[in-house]
C-alpha positions as a Markdown table, in Angstrom:
| # | Residue | x | y | z |
|---|---|---|---|---|
| 1 | Unk | 87.8 | 147.2 | 66.8 |
| 2 | Unk | 91.6 | 147.1 | 66.7 |
| 3 | Unk | 93.7 | 146.0 | 69.6 |
| 4 | Unk | 96.5 | 148.4 | 70.5 |
| 5 | Unk | 99.5 | 147.8 | 72.7 |
| 6 | Unk | 99.0 | 149.3 | 76.1 |
| 7 | Unk | 101.4 | 151.9 | 77.5 |
| 8 | Unk | 102.7 | 152.2 | 81.0 |
| 9 | Unk | 101.8 | 155.7 | 82.4 |
| 10 | Unk | 104.1 | 157.4 | 84.7 |
| 11 | Unk | 102.6 | 157.8 | 88.2 |
| 12 | Unk | 101.9 | 161.4 | 88.6 |
| 13 | Unk | 102.2 | 162.8 | 92.1 |
| 14 | Unk | 103.1 | 166.1 | 93.7 |
| 15 | Unk | 105.2 | 164.7 | 96.5 |
| 16 | Unk | 107.9 | 167.2 | 97.4 |
| 17 | Unk | 110.0 | 164.9 | 99.6 |
| 18 | Unk | 113.7 | 164.8 | 98.9 |
| 19 | Unk | 116.2 | 162.4 | 100.3 |
| 20 | Unk | 119.9 | 163.2 | 100.9 |
| 21 | Unk | 122.0 | 160.1 | 101.5 |
| 22 | Unk | 125.4 | 160.4 | 103.1 |
| 23 | Unk | 127.7 | 157.3 | 102.7 |
| 24 | Unk | 131.0 | 157.3 | 104.5 |
| 25 | Unk | 134.1 | 156.7 | 102.4 |
| 26 | Unk | 135.2 | 153.9 | 104.7 |
| 27 | Unk | 132.1 | 151.8 | 105.6 |
| 28 | Unk | 134.2 | 149.3 | 107.6 |
| 29 | Unk | 135.5 | 152.0 | 109.9 |
| 30 | Unk | 132.2 | 153.9 | 110.0 |
| 31 | Unk | 129.4 | 151.3 | 109.4 |
| 32 | Unk | 126.6 | 153.9 | 109.3 |
| 33 | Unk | 124.7 | 155.6 | 106.5 |
| 34 | Unk | 122.9 | 158.9 | 107.1 |
| 35 | Unk | 119.6 | 159.5 | 105.3 |
| 36 | Unk | 117.9 | 162.9 | 105.6 |
| 37 | Unk | 114.4 | 163.4 | 104.3 |
| 38 | Unk | 113.1 | 166.9 | 103.5 |
| 39 | Unk | 109.5 | 167.9 | 103.3 |
| 40 | Unk | 106.5 | 165.6 | 104.2 |
| 41 | Unk | 105.2 | 162.9 | 101.9 |
| 42 | Unk | 101.9 | 163.6 | 100.1 |
| 43 | Unk | 101.0 | 159.9 | 99.7 |
| 44 | Unk | 100.8 | 156.7 | 101.9 |
| 45 | Unk | 103.9 | 154.6 | 102.1 |
| 46 | Unk | 104.1 | 151.8 | 99.5 |
| 47 | Unk | 103.2 | 148.3 | 100.5 |
| 48 | Unk | 106.2 | 146.1 | 101.6 |
| 49 | Unk | 105.8 | 143.7 | 98.7 |
| 50 | Unk | 109.5 | 143.0 | 98.3 |
| 51 | Unk | 111.4 | 140.8 | 100.8 |
| 52 | Unk | 114.7 | 142.4 | 102.0 |
| 53 | Unk | 117.7 | 140.4 | 100.9 |
| 54 | Unk | 118.8 | 139.5 | 104.4 |
| 55 | Unk | 115.4 | 137.9 | 105.1 |
| 56 | Unk | 115.5 | 136.1 | 101.8 |
| 57 | Unk | 118.8 | 134.6 | 102.8 |
| 58 | Unk | 117.3 | 133.6 | 106.2 |
| 59 | Unk | 114.3 | 132.0 | 104.5 |
| 60 | Unk | 116.7 | 130.2 | 102.1 |
| 61 | Unk | 118.8 | 128.8 | 105.0 |
| 62 | Unk | 115.6 | 127.5 | 106.8 |
| 63 | Unk | 114.5 | 125.7 | 103.6 |
| 64 | Unk | 118.0 | 124.3 | 102.9 |
| 65 | Unk | 118.0 | 122.8 | 106.4 |
| 66 | Unk | 115.0 | 120.6 | 105.3 |
| 67 | Unk | 117.5 | 118.7 | 103.0 |
| 68 | Unk | 115.7 | 116.3 | 100.6 |
| 69 | Unk | 112.3 | 117.3 | 101.9 |
| 70 | Unk | 112.7 | 120.6 | 99.9 |
| 71 | Unk | 111.9 | 118.5 | 96.8 |
| 72 | Unk | 108.2 | 118.5 | 97.7 |
| 73 | Unk | 108.1 | 121.6 | 99.9 |
| 74 | Unk | 105.1 | 123.9 | 99.6 |
| 75 | Unk | 104.1 | 126.9 | 101.7 |
| 76 | Unk | 101.6 | 124.7 | 103.6 |
| 77 | Unk | 104.0 | 121.8 | 104.0 |
| 78 | Unk | 106.8 | 123.9 | 105.4 |
| 79 | Unk | 104.5 | 125.3 | 108.1 |
| 80 | Unk | 103.7 | 121.7 | 109.1 |
| 81 | Unk | 107.4 | 120.7 | 109.2 |
| 82 | Unk | 108.7 | 120.7 | 112.8 |
| 83 | Unk | 112.3 | 121.4 | 111.8 |
| 84 | Unk | 111.4 | 124.4 | 109.7 |
| 85 | Unk | 109.1 | 125.8 | 112.4 |
| 86 | Unk | 111.8 | 125.3 | 115.0 |
| 87 | Unk | 114.2 | 127.3 | 112.9 |
| 88 | Unk | 111.6 | 130.0 | 112.3 |
| 89 | Unk | 110.8 | 130.3 | 116.0 |
| 90 | Unk | 114.5 | 130.6 | 116.8 |
| 91 | Unk | 115.1 | 133.3 | 114.1 |
| 92 | Unk | 112.1 | 135.3 | 115.3 |
| 93 | Unk | 112.9 | 134.8 | 119.0 |
| 94 | Unk | 109.3 | 133.6 | 119.2 |
| 95 | Unk | 107.8 | 133.2 | 122.7 |
| 96 | Unk | 104.0 | 133.4 | 122.0 |
| 97 | Unk | 101.7 | 130.3 | 122.4 |
| 98 | Unk | 100.6 | 130.3 | 118.8 |
| 99 | Unk | 102.9 | 129.2 | 116.0 |
| 100 | Unk | 104.5 | 131.9 | 113.8 |
| 101 | Unk | 103.6 | 132.4 | 110.2 |
| 102 | Unk | 105.8 | 133.5 | 107.3 |
| 103 | Unk | 104.2 | 136.9 | 107.5 |
| 104 | Unk | 105.7 | 137.3 | 110.9 |
| 105 | Unk | 109.1 | 137.1 | 109.2 |
| 106 | Unk | 108.1 | 139.8 | 106.7 |
| 107 | Unk | 104.7 | 141.0 | 105.4 |
| 108 | Unk | 105.7 | 140.2 | 101.8 |
| 109 | Unk | 105.7 | 136.5 | 102.6 |
| 110 | Unk | 102.0 | 136.6 | 103.2 |
| 111 | Unk | 101.8 | 136.4 | 99.4 |
| 112 | Unk | 101.9 | 132.7 | 98.7 |
| 113 | Unk | 102.7 | 133.2 | 95.0 |
| 114 | Unk | 105.7 | 135.2 | 96.1 |
| 115 | Unk | 106.7 | 132.4 | 98.5 |
| 116 | Unk | 106.3 | 129.8 | 95.7 |
| 117 | Unk | 108.6 | 131.8 | 93.4 |
| 118 | Unk | 111.3 | 132.0 | 96.1 |
| 119 | Unk | 111.0 | 128.3 | 96.9 |
| 120 | Unk | 111.1 | 127.3 | 93.2 |
| 121 | Unk | 114.4 | 129.3 | 92.9 |
| 122 | Unk | 115.9 | 127.7 | 95.9 |
| 123 | Unk | 114.8 | 124.2 | 94.8 |
| 124 | Unk | 116.4 | 124.7 | 91.4 |
| 125 | Unk | 119.6 | 125.7 | 93.1 |
| 126 | Unk | 119.6 | 122.5 | 95.2 |
| 127 | Unk | 118.4 | 120.3 | 92.4 |
| 128 | Unk | 119.8 | 121.7 | 89.1 |
| 129 | Unk | 118.4 | 118.7 | 87.2 |
| 130 | Unk | 115.0 | 119.1 | 88.7 |
| 131 | Unk | 112.9 | 116.8 | 90.8 |
| 132 | Unk | 111.7 | 114.6 | 87.9 |
| 133 | Unk | 113.3 | 111.8 | 85.8 |
| 134 | Unk | 116.6 | 113.7 | 85.2 |
| 135 | Unk | 116.9 | 114.3 | 88.9 |
| 136 | Unk | 116.5 | 110.6 | 89.5 |
| 137 | Unk | 119.2 | 109.8 | 86.9 |
| 138 | Unk | 121.6 | 112.1 | 88.7 |
| 139 | Unk | 120.7 | 110.3 | 92.0 |
| 140 | Unk | 121.4 | 106.9 | 90.5 |
| 141 | Unk | 124.9 | 108.2 | 89.4 |
| 142 | Unk | 125.6 | 109.3 | 93.0 |
| 143 | Unk | 124.3 | 106.0 | 94.4 |
| 144 | Unk | 126.5 | 103.9 | 92.1 |
| 145 | Unk | 129.6 | 105.4 | 93.8 |
| 146 | Unk | 128.5 | 104.1 | 97.2 |
| 147 | Unk | 129.2 | 100.6 | 98.5 |
| 148 | Unk | 126.6 | 98.0 | 97.3 |
| 149 | Unk | 125.1 | 97.6 | 100.8 |
| 150 | Unk | 124.3 | 101.3 | 100.9 |
| 151 | Unk | 122.6 | 101.6 | 97.6 |
| 152 | Unk | 118.8 | 102.1 | 97.2 |
| 153 | Unk | 118.0 | 103.8 | 93.9 |
| 154 | Unk | 119.3 | 101.2 | 91.5 |
| 155 | Unk | 118.3 | 102.3 | 88.0 |
| 156 | Unk | 116.6 | 105.1 | 86.2 |
| 157 | Unk | 116.2 | 104.0 | 82.6 |
| 158 | Unk | 114.2 | 104.8 | 79.5 |
| 159 | Unk | 113.2 | 102.1 | 77.0 |
| 160 | Unk | 111.4 | 102.4 | 73.7 |
| 161 | Unk | 108.4 | 100.1 | 73.6 |
| 162 | Unk | 106.8 | 98.8 | 70.4 |
| 163 | Unk | 105.0 | 101.6 | 68.7 |
| 164 | Unk | 107.7 | 104.1 | 69.7 |
| 165 | Unk | 106.4 | 104.8 | 73.2 |
| 166 | Unk | 109.0 | 105.8 | 75.7 |
| 167 | Unk | 108.9 | 103.8 | 78.9 |
| 168 | Unk | 110.6 | 105.2 | 82.0 |
| 169 | Unk | 111.5 | 103.1 | 84.9 |
| 170 | Unk | 113.1 | 103.7 | 88.3 |
| 171 | Unk | 113.8 | 100.7 | 90.6 |
| 172 | Unk | 114.4 | 101.3 | 94.3 |
| 173 | Unk | 115.5 | 98.4 | 96.5 |
| 174 | Unk | 118.2 | 97.8 | 99.0 |
| 175 | Unk | 120.3 | 94.6 | 99.2 |
| 176 | Unk | 118.3 | 93.6 | 102.3 |
| 177 | Unk | 115.1 | 94.0 | 100.2 |
| 178 | Unk | 116.6 | 91.8 | 97.5 |
| 179 | Unk | 117.3 | 89.1 | 100.0 |
| 180 | Unk | 113.8 | 89.1 | 101.3 |
| 181 | Unk | 112.4 | 89.2 | 97.8 |
| 182 | Unk | 114.3 | 86.0 | 96.7 |
| 183 | Unk | 113.6 | 84.2 | 100.0 |
| 184 | Unk | 109.9 | 84.6 | 99.7 |
| 185 | Unk | 107.7 | 81.8 | 98.3 |
| 186 | Unk | 104.3 | 83.5 | 98.1 |
| 187 | Unk | 104.3 | 87.1 | 97.0 |
| 188 | Unk | 101.7 | 89.7 | 95.9 |
| 189 | Unk | 102.1 | 92.5 | 93.4 |
| 190 | Unk | 100.2 | 95.7 | 93.0 |
| 191 | Unk | 100.4 | 99.2 | 91.5 |
| 192 | Unk | 99.4 | 102.5 | 93.3 |
| 193 | Unk | 98.4 | 105.6 | 91.4 |
| 194 | Unk | 98.1 | 108.1 | 94.3 |
| 195 | Unk | 101.6 | 108.9 | 95.7 |
| 196 | Unk | 103.4 | 110.6 | 92.7 |
| 197 | Unk | 102.4 | 113.1 | 90.0 |
| 198 | Unk | 102.4 | 111.3 | 86.6 |
| 199 | Unk | 103.9 | 108.1 | 87.9 |
| 200 | Unk | 102.6 | 104.8 | 89.2 |
| 201 | Unk | 104.3 | 103.0 | 92.0 |
| 202 | Unk | 104.7 | 99.2 | 91.7 |
| 203 | Unk | 105.5 | 97.0 | 94.7 |
| 204 | Unk | 106.2 | 93.4 | 95.4 |
| 205 | Unk | 105.2 | 92.4 | 98.9 |
| 206 | Unk | 105.5 | 89.2 | 100.9 |
| 207 | Unk | 104.8 | 88.0 | 104.4 |
| 208 | Unk | 107.9 | 87.3 | 106.6 |
| 209 | Unk | 107.2 | 84.5 | 109.0 |
| 210 | Unk | 110.4 | 85.2 | 111.0 |
| 211 | Unk | 109.4 | 88.7 | 111.9 |
| 212 | Unk | 105.6 | 88.3 | 111.5 |
| 213 | Unk | 105.2 | 91.3 | 109.3 |
| 214 | Unk | 104.6 | 92.3 | 105.7 |
| 215 | Unk | 107.7 | 93.4 | 103.8 |
| 216 | Unk | 108.2 | 95.2 | 100.5 |
| 217 | Unk | 110.8 | 93.4 | 98.4 |
| 218 | Unk | 110.9 | 95.9 | 95.5 |
| 219 | Unk | 109.6 | 99.3 | 94.8 |
| 220 | Unk | 109.5 | 100.8 | 91.3 |
| 221 | Unk | 108.1 | 103.8 | 89.5 |
| 222 | Unk | 106.8 | 103.4 | 86.0 |
| 223 | Unk | 104.8 | 105.3 | 83.4 |
| 224 | Unk | 103.3 | 102.5 | 81.4 |
| 225 | Unk | 101.1 | 99.5 | 82.1 |
| 226 | Unk | 101.7 | 97.5 | 79.0 |
| 227 | Unk | 102.8 | 93.9 | 79.1 |
| 228 | Unk | 106.1 | 94.8 | 77.4 |
| 229 | Unk | 106.7 | 97.5 | 80.1 |
| 230 | Unk | 106.1 | 95.0 | 82.9 |
| 231 | Unk | 108.4 | 92.5 | 81.2 |
| 232 | Unk | 111.2 | 95.0 | 81.3 |
| 233 | Unk | 110.3 | 95.9 | 84.9 |
| 234 | Unk | 110.5 | 92.2 | 86.1 |
| 235 | Unk | 113.8 | 91.8 | 84.2 |
| 236 | Unk | 115.4 | 94.7 | 86.0 |
| 237 | Unk | 114.0 | 93.9 | 89.5 |
| 238 | Unk | 115.1 | 90.3 | 89.5 |
| 239 | Unk | 118.4 | 91.1 | 87.8 |
| 240 | Unk | 119.2 | 93.6 | 90.6 |
| 241 | Unk | 118.1 | 91.1 | 93.2 |
| 242 | Unk | 120.3 | 88.4 | 91.7 |
| 243 | Unk | 123.3 | 90.7 | 91.6 |
| 244 | Unk | 122.8 | 91.7 | 95.3 |
| 245 | Unk | 122.4 | 88.1 | 96.6 |
| 246 | Unk | 124.2 | 85.9 | 94.0 |
| 247 | Unk | 121.1 | 83.8 | 93.8 |
| 248 | Unk | 119.1 | 83.6 | 90.5 |
| 249 | Unk | 115.3 | 84.0 | 90.6 |
| 250 | Unk | 113.4 | 80.7 | 90.6 |
| 251 | Unk | 109.8 | 79.6 | 90.1 |
| 252 | Unk | 108.7 | 76.3 | 91.5 |
| 253 | Unk | 107.0 | 75.0 | 88.4 |
| 254 | Unk | 110.2 | 75.8 | 86.4 |
| 255 | Unk | 113.1 | 75.1 | 88.8 |
| 256 | Unk | 111.6 | 72.9 | 91.4 |
| 257 | Unk | 111.9 | 75.6 | 94.1 |
| 258 | Unk | 111.2 | 79.3 | 94.4 |
| 259 | Unk | 108.0 | 81.2 | 94.0 |
| 260 | Unk | 105.0 | 79.0 | 94.5 |
| 261 | Unk | 102.3 | 81.6 | 93.9 |
| 262 | Unk | 101.9 | 85.3 | 92.9 |
| 263 | Unk | 98.7 | 87.1 | 93.8 |
| 264 | Unk | 97.7 | 90.2 | 91.8 |
| 265 | Unk | 94.7 | 92.2 | 90.6 |
| 266 | Unk | 93.1 | 91.7 | 87.2 |
| 267 | Unk | 95.5 | 94.0 | 85.4 |
| 268 | Unk | 96.2 | 92.3 | 82.1 |
| 269 | Unk | 99.5 | 93.9 | 81.3 |
| 270 | Unk | 100.9 | 93.1 | 84.7 |
| 271 | Unk | 100.0 | 89.4 | 84.5 |
| 272 | Unk | 101.0 | 88.9 | 80.9 |
| 273 | Unk | 104.3 | 90.7 | 81.5 |
| 274 | Unk | 105.1 | 88.3 | 84.3 |
| 275 | Unk | 104.1 | 85.3 | 82.1 |
| 276 | Unk | 106.5 | 86.6 | 79.4 |
| 277 | Unk | 109.3 | 86.9 | 81.9 |
| 278 | Unk | 108.8 | 83.2 | 82.9 |
| 279 | Unk | 108.8 | 82.2 | 79.3 |
| 280 | Unk | 112.2 | 84.0 | 79.0 |
| 281 | Unk | 113.5 | 82.1 | 82.0 |
| 282 | Unk | 112.5 | 78.7 | 80.6 |
| 283 | Unk | 113.2 | 79.3 | 76.9 |
| 284 | Unk | 116.3 | 77.0 | 77.0 |
| 285 | Unk | 115.0 | 74.5 | 79.5 |
| 286 | Unk | 113.9 | 71.3 | 77.7 |
| 287 | Unk | 112.8 | 69.5 | 80.8 |
| 288 | Unk | 109.2 | 68.2 | 80.7 |
| 289 | Unk | 106.7 | 70.1 | 82.7 |
| 290 | Unk | 105.7 | 68.4 | 86.0 |
| 291 | Unk | 102.0 | 69.2 | 85.4 |
| 292 | Unk | 102.0 | 68.3 | 81.7 |
| 293 | Unk | 104.8 | 65.8 | 81.1 |
| 294 | Unk | 104.1 | 65.7 | 77.4 |
| 295 | Unk | 105.1 | 69.3 | 77.1 |
| 296 | Unk | 108.6 | 70.8 | 77.6 |
| 297 | Unk | 109.1 | 73.9 | 79.7 |
| 298 | Unk | 110.6 | 75.8 | 76.7 |
| 299 | Unk | 107.4 | 75.3 | 74.8 |
| 300 | Unk | 105.1 | 76.9 | 77.4 |
| 301 | Unk | 103.4 | 80.2 | 76.4 |
| 302 | Unk | 103.1 | 83.1 | 78.9 |
| 303 | Unk | 99.6 | 82.1 | 79.6 |
| 304 | Unk | 100.7 | 78.5 | 80.3 |
| 305 | Unk | 103.2 | 79.7 | 82.8 |
| 306 | Unk | 100.6 | 81.9 | 84.6 |
| 307 | Unk | 98.3 | 78.9 | 84.9 |
| 308 | Unk | 100.9 | 77.3 | 87.1 |
| 309 | Unk | 101.4 | 79.9 | 89.8 |
| 310 | Unk | 99.3 | 83.1 | 89.2 |
| 311 | Unk | 96.2 | 84.0 | 91.2 |
| 312 | Unk | 93.8 | 86.9 | 91.2 |
| 313 | Unk | 92.9 | 88.9 | 94.3 |
| 314 | Unk | 89.4 | 87.8 | 95.4 |
| 315 | Unk | 88.6 | 91.2 | 96.8 |
| 316 | Unk | 89.3 | 92.9 | 93.4 |
| 317 | Unk | 87.3 | 90.2 | 91.7 |
| 318 | Unk | 84.2 | 90.8 | 93.8 |
| 319 | Unk | 84.6 | 94.6 | 93.7 |
| 320 | Unk | 84.8 | 94.6 | 89.9 |
| 321 | Unk | 81.8 | 92.3 | 89.8 |
| 322 | Unk | 79.6 | 94.3 | 92.1 |
| 323 | Unk | 78.5 | 96.9 | 89.5 |
| 324 | Unk | 76.8 | 94.1 | 87.6 |
| 325 | Unk | 74.7 | 93.0 | 90.5 |
| 326 | Unk | 71.9 | 95.3 | 89.4 |
| 327 | Unk | 72.3 | 94.4 | 85.8 |
| 328 | Unk | 71.8 | 90.7 | 86.0 |
| 329 | Unk | 69.6 | 88.3 | 87.8 |
| 330 | Unk | 70.5 | 86.9 | 91.2 |
| 331 | Unk | 71.0 | 83.4 | 89.8 |
| 332 | Unk | 73.5 | 84.8 | 87.2 |
| 333 | Unk | 75.3 | 87.0 | 89.7 |
| 334 | Unk | 75.7 | 84.0 | 92.1 |
| 335 | Unk | 77.0 | 81.9 | 89.2 |
| 336 | Unk | 79.6 | 84.6 | 88.4 |
| 337 | Unk | 80.7 | 84.7 | 92.1 |
| 338 | Unk | 80.9 | 80.9 | 92.1 |
| 339 | Unk | 83.7 | 80.9 | 89.6 |
| 340 | Unk | 86.1 | 82.0 | 92.3 |
| 341 | Unk | 86.5 | 78.6 | 94.0 |
| 342 | Unk | 89.1 | 76.1 | 95.1 |
| 343 | Unk | 86.6 | 73.2 | 94.7 |
| 344 | Unk | 85.2 | 71.8 | 91.5 |
| 345 | Unk | 81.7 | 72.7 | 90.3 |
| 346 | Unk | 79.2 | 69.8 | 90.2 |
| 347 | Unk | 78.3 | 71.0 | 86.7 |
| 348 | Unk | 80.8 | 73.6 | 85.4 |
| 349 | Unk | 79.5 | 73.8 | 81.9 |
| 350 | Unk | 76.0 | 74.5 | 83.2 |
| 351 | Unk | 77.3 | 77.4 | 85.3 |
| 352 | Unk | 78.9 | 78.9 | 82.2 |
| 353 | Unk | 75.6 | 78.4 | 80.4 |
| 354 | Unk | 73.7 | 80.3 | 83.1 |
| 355 | Unk | 76.1 | 83.2 | 82.8 |
| 356 | Unk | 75.9 | 83.2 | 79.0 |
| 357 | Unk | 72.2 | 83.4 | 79.2 |
| 358 | Unk | 72.2 | 86.2 | 81.7 |
| 359 | Unk | 72.1 | 89.0 | 79.1 |
| 360 | Unk | 74.6 | 91.0 | 77.0 |
| 361 | Unk | 76.6 | 92.3 | 79.9 |
| 362 | Unk | 76.9 | 88.9 | 81.6 |
| 363 | Unk | 78.0 | 87.3 | 78.3 |
| 364 | Unk | 80.6 | 90.1 | 77.7 |
| 365 | Unk | 81.9 | 89.5 | 81.3 |
| 366 | Unk | 82.3 | 85.8 | 80.6 |
| 367 | Unk | 84.0 | 86.4 | 77.3 |
| 368 | Unk | 86.5 | 88.6 | 79.0 |
| 369 | Unk | 87.4 | 85.9 | 81.5 |
| 370 | Unk | 87.6 | 83.1 | 78.9 |
| 371 | Unk | 89.0 | 84.8 | 75.8 |
| 372 | Unk | 90.2 | 88.4 | 76.3 |
| 373 | Unk | 91.9 | 88.0 | 79.6 |
| 374 | Unk | 93.0 | 84.4 | 79.0 |
| 375 | Unk | 94.6 | 83.9 | 82.4 |
| 376 | Unk | 91.6 | 85.1 | 84.4 |
| 377 | Unk | 89.6 | 81.9 | 84.9 |
| 378 | Unk | 92.5 | 79.6 | 85.9 |
| 379 | Unk | 93.6 | 82.2 | 88.5 |
| 380 | Unk | 90.1 | 82.1 | 90.1 |
| 381 | Unk | 88.9 | 78.5 | 89.6 |
| 382 | Unk | 91.5 | 76.0 | 90.9 |
| 383 | Unk | 90.3 | 73.0 | 88.8 |
| 384 | Unk | 91.2 | 75.1 | 85.7 |
| 385 | Unk | 94.6 | 75.8 | 87.2 |
| 386 | Unk | 97.7 | 73.6 | 87.6 |
| 387 | Unk | 98.5 | 75.0 | 91.0 |
| 388 | Unk | 98.5 | 72.1 | 93.5 |
| 389 | Unk | 95.7 | 72.3 | 96.0 |
| 390 | Unk | 97.9 | 72.6 | 99.0 |
| 391 | Unk | 99.7 | 75.6 | 97.5 |
| 392 | Unk | 96.4 | 77.1 | 96.4 |
| 393 | Unk | 95.0 | 76.9 | 99.9 |
| 394 | Unk | 98.2 | 78.1 | 101.5 |
| 395 | Unk | 98.7 | 81.2 | 99.4 |
| 396 | Unk | 97.0 | 84.5 | 100.1 |
| 397 | Unk | 93.7 | 85.1 | 98.5 |
| 398 | Unk | 94.0 | 88.9 | 98.3 |
| 399 | Unk | 96.5 | 91.6 | 97.8 |
| 400 | Unk | 95.7 | 93.1 | 101.1 |
| 401 | Unk | 99.4 | 93.1 | 102.1 |
| 402 | Unk | 100.1 | 95.3 | 99.1 |
| 403 | Unk | 97.2 | 97.6 | 99.9 |
| 404 | Unk | 98.4 | 98.0 | 103.4 |
| 405 | Unk | 101.9 | 98.7 | 102.2 |
| 406 | Unk | 100.5 | 101.4 | 99.9 |
| 407 | Unk | 98.4 | 102.9 | 102.7 |
| 408 | Unk | 101.4 | 102.9 | 105.1 |
| 409 | Unk | 103.7 | 104.8 | 102.8 |
| 410 | Unk | 100.9 | 107.1 | 101.6 |
| 411 | Unk | 100.7 | 108.4 | 105.2 |
| 412 | Unk | 104.2 | 109.9 | 104.6 |
| 413 | Unk | 102.8 | 112.0 | 101.7 |
| 414 | Unk | 100.9 | 111.8 | 98.5 |
| 415 | Unk | 100.9 | 113.7 | 95.2 |
| 416 | Unk | 104.7 | 114.1 | 95.4 |
| 417 | Unk | 107.4 | 114.8 | 92.8 |
| 418 | Unk | 109.4 | 111.8 | 91.6 |
| 419 | Unk | 112.5 | 112.7 | 93.6 |
| 420 | Unk | 110.4 | 113.4 | 96.7 |
| 421 | Unk | 108.6 | 110.0 | 96.3 |
| 422 | Unk | 111.9 | 108.2 | 96.0 |
| 423 | Unk | 113.4 | 109.8 | 99.1 |
| 424 | Unk | 110.3 | 109.3 | 101.2 |
| 425 | Unk | 110.2 | 105.7 | 100.0 |
| 426 | Unk | 113.8 | 105.3 | 101.1 |
| 427 | Unk | 113.1 | 106.7 | 104.5 |
| 428 | Unk | 110.1 | 104.3 | 104.9 |
| 429 | Unk | 112.1 | 101.3 | 103.8 |
| 430 | Unk | 115.0 | 102.2 | 106.0 |
| 431 | Unk | 112.7 | 102.4 | 109.0 |
| 432 | Unk | 111.3 | 98.9 | 108.1 |
| 433 | Unk | 114.9 | 97.5 | 107.8 |
| 434 | Unk | 115.8 | 99.0 | 111.2 |
| 435 | Unk | 112.7 | 97.5 | 112.8 |
| 436 | Unk | 113.6 | 94.1 | 111.4 |
| 437 | Unk | 117.1 | 94.4 | 112.7 |
| 438 | Unk | 115.9 | 95.4 | 116.2 |
| 439 | Unk | 113.5 | 92.4 | 116.2 |
| 440 | Unk | 116.2 | 90.0 | 115.1 |
| 441 | Unk | 118.7 | 91.2 | 117.7 |
| 442 | Unk | 116.5 | 92.1 | 120.7 |
| 443 | Unk | 113.2 | 90.5 | 120.0 |
| 444 | Unk | 111.3 | 93.8 | 120.1 |
| 445 | Unk | 108.3 | 93.9 | 117.8 |
| 446 | Unk | 106.5 | 96.8 | 116.3 |
| 447 | Unk | 103.4 | 96.0 | 118.3 |
| 448 | Unk | 102.7 | 94.6 | 121.8 |
| 449 | Unk | 101.1 | 91.6 | 120.2 |
| 450 | Unk | 102.8 | 89.6 | 117.4 |
| 451 | Unk | 100.7 | 89.3 | 114.2 |
| 452 | Unk | 100.7 | 85.5 | 114.2 |
| 453 | Unk | 98.7 | 83.6 | 111.6 |
| 454 | Unk | 96.1 | 82.6 | 114.3 |
| 455 | Unk | 95.7 | 86.2 | 115.5 |
| 456 | Unk | 95.3 | 87.6 | 111.9 |
| 457 | Unk | 92.8 | 84.8 | 111.1 |
| 458 | Unk | 90.7 | 85.5 | 114.2 |
| 459 | Unk | 90.8 | 89.2 | 113.6 |
| 460 | Unk | 89.6 | 88.7 | 110.0 |
| 461 | Unk | 86.7 | 86.5 | 111.1 |
| 462 | Unk | 85.7 | 89.1 | 113.7 |
| 463 | Unk | 85.8 | 91.9 | 111.1 |
| 464 | Unk | 83.7 | 89.9 | 108.6 |
| 465 | Unk | 81.2 | 89.1 | 111.3 |
| 466 | Unk | 80.9 | 92.8 | 112.3 |
| 467 | Unk | 80.5 | 93.8 | 108.6 |
| 468 | Unk | 77.7 | 91.3 | 108.1 |
| 469 | Unk | 76.0 | 92.5 | 111.2 |
| 470 | Unk | 76.3 | 96.1 | 110.0 |
| 471 | Unk | 74.8 | 95.1 | 106.6 |
| 472 | Unk | 71.9 | 93.3 | 108.4 |
| 473 | Unk | 71.1 | 96.3 | 110.6 |
| 474 | Unk | 71.1 | 98.6 | 107.5 |
| 475 | Unk | 68.7 | 96.1 | 105.7 |
| 476 | Unk | 66.4 | 96.0 | 108.8 |
| 477 | Unk | 66.4 | 99.7 | 109.1 |
| 478 | Unk | 65.6 | 100.2 | 105.5 |
| 479 | Unk | 62.8 | 97.7 | 105.5 |
């Protein structure tokens, strides 16, 4: 059949009610309007689906009092916000034990879609450029007018990568974070995918021995994981840090001081991007390499640089290997695990032969470590690396510091808009800076017991023992 445009039919009713409205000529002198209704209604009153303008204004004022938290406000979140609820209680004169709801303000606000529309309108009024990348650009313009010590959102840029792909980058770091970043010697890097919609959060983390705590040296939001994208990312982060401190970035294998090790997961773009950044730093340095004196630093490839300071997180390595446990023999699986070692194998080539002979999946896994992901094996097996043994043993073996940093800030909210993620990150980093300042001035720590190296090591041993005991009990129960 044929589709026809629908027609709105006039609501037929036989209601005989009439309204006479009397408005004074001077409403200021006589602020009253008389309404006279004649004859009874023949229908029920319409549902109060529209919010009266005075209550809309009240709702708007309550939301505006949330300040930057409005960027990620939802009907559920505002009812969990203590400031909003305090204002709502005051506006309603609330005295009951239970918390009020929006429907207590007006029945129309029981419709969450209606509330969403109102909140969207108010949010657009407060953030005319939106809460995405354009909003971040506007925020950077405002921050650039502040004194350097008060800046946090340092850049919001778009670059075109090879192939015409747009790469967007937002770097957030205070001058205090810049100082911690360049003072660190052993850092870890990691990317989180949970906190923002459509963005990934990159962090550089290091342990501060002076304050016995993990510190975030840089926070960035990116939308690409390619090596070229990470090259741009590292350029901007260390450029900002150098501007803040007046100190250039340094790597021990290039400059004789600086970063001794960087721990990361097995992400290829992340590692290769950092290697490319080091190749840029040393492109004009013709000094012989301390580990290979017959080669100049300017001749080293990105993979050569990674071989001198880069390590893979052991936890990520074992986690990624675990799915193959049921696909290969126990001998092959143990041979794979043994590649993560600081000591030399008695017969390294035999170990590789065992893995190659373990089937198609084992062979593909080894090919990835030797050929595809060229920096992987030296970052796991110290004899294949140029990292000195004392540095290898001193540097962290995992990115647990990064994982804990992600977990801590995720508690402040996940699945946020870009602007909301930036502002919550700022609040988190400001709290960390204030905590460090209090510890430096008054010696007050964030916990009753300082997280010394001995305490952390003993706690790790206890946890590993409990985990093994748990696995043993599960095995005995199953058998």
